[in-house]
C-alpha positions in Angstrom: 20.4 -17.0 -37.8 19.1 -18.0 -34.4 16.8 -20.6 -36.1 19.8 -22.0 -38.0 21.8 -22.3 -34.8 18.9 -24.0 -33.0 18.5 -26.6 -35.9 22.3 -27.2 -35.9 22.3 -27.8 -32.2 19.4 -30.2 -32.4 21.1 -32.1 -35.2 24.3 -32.3 -33.1 22.3 -33.7 -30.1 20.5 -36.2 -32.3 23.8 -37.3 -33.9 25.5 -37.5 -30.5 22.6 -39.7 -29.1 22.9 -42.0 -32.1 26.6 -42.5 -31.8 26.6 -42.6 -28.0 28.1 -39.3 -27.0 31.7 -39.8 -27.8 34.2 -37.6 -26.0 35.7 -36.3 -29.2 32.3 -34.8 -30.3 31.9 -33.2 -26.9 35.3 -31.5 -27.2 34.5 -30.3 -30.8 31.2 -29.0 -29.6 32.7 -27.1 -26.6 35.3 -25.6 -28.9 32.7 -24.4 -31.4 30.6 -22.9 -28.6 33.6 -21.1 -27.2 34.5 -19.7 -30.6 31.0 -18.6 -31.3 30.7 -16.9 -27.9 34.0 -15.1 -28.6 32.8 -13.9 -32.0 29.4 -12.8 -30.6 31.1 -10.7 -28.0 32.9 -8.7 -30.7 29.6 -8.4 -32.7 27.8 -7.0 -29.7 30.6 -4.6 -28.8 30.7 -3.3 -32.4 26.9 -2.8 -32.4 27.0 -1.0 -29.1 29.9 1.2 -30.2 28.0 2.1 -33.4 24.8 3.0 -31.5 26.8 5.1 -29.0 28.5 6.9 -31.8 25.2 7.7 -33.5 23.7 8.9 -30.2 26.7 11.1 -29.7 26.3 12.6 -33.1 22.6 13.3 -32.5 23.3 14.9 -29.1 26.1 17.0 -30.7 23.7 18.3 -33.4 21.1 19.2 -30.8 23.7 21.0 -28.7 25.1 22.8 -31.7 21.7 24.2 -32.6 20.5 25.3 -29.2 20.9 29.0 -28.6 23.0 29.7 -25.5 24.4 26.2 -25.4 28.1 25.7 -24.5 29.7 24.5 -27.7 32.8 23.5 -25.8 30.8 20.4 -24.7 30.8 19.2 -28.3 34.4 18.0 -27.9 34.1 16.8 -24.3 34.9 13.2 -25.2 38.4 14.4 -26.2 38.9 16.4 -23.1 41.5 15.7 -20.5 40.5 14.2 -17.1 40.9 17.6 -15.5 38.7 19.3 -18.2 36.0 16.6 -17.8 36.0 17.0 -14.0 35.7 20.8 -14.4 32.7 20.4 -16.7 31.1 18.0 -14.3 31.6 20.4 -11.4 30.2 23.3 -13.4 27.1 21.4 -14.4 26.7 20.1 -10.8 26.6 23.8 -9.7 24.0 24.7 -12.3 21.8 21.8 -11.2 22.1 22.9 -7.5 21.1 26.4 -8.5 18.2 25.2 -10.5 17.0 23.0 -7.6 17.4 25.9 -5.2 15.3 28.2 -7.5 12.7 25.5 -7.8 12.4 25.1 -4.0 12.1 28.9 -3.3 8.5 30.1 -2.9 7.3 32.1 -5.8 6.3 35.6 -4.6 4.3 36.4 -7.7 1.9 33.4 -7.2 
């Protein structure tokens, strides 16, 4: 597709050089470029949304199979803002505790 667009652009430039760069051709070219850019934004957003959904499904499957995992996190994307903040605070506390345990000297060593 990129090669096709490159060839089309080169043909447009060559044609414009031959006919002396008329204003009408410039307006048509600018309109086509704007439309193509607009369409590509939607294509990119669709691709990103699809990849994000696939990643979420993979993470949900991993979380579902881990023993001792909090299965309430599987539906976190549908949680209210308050529930999301509570989960964030809870995991922040778990991280702090893990960092504190890692910093303590090990008496068995």
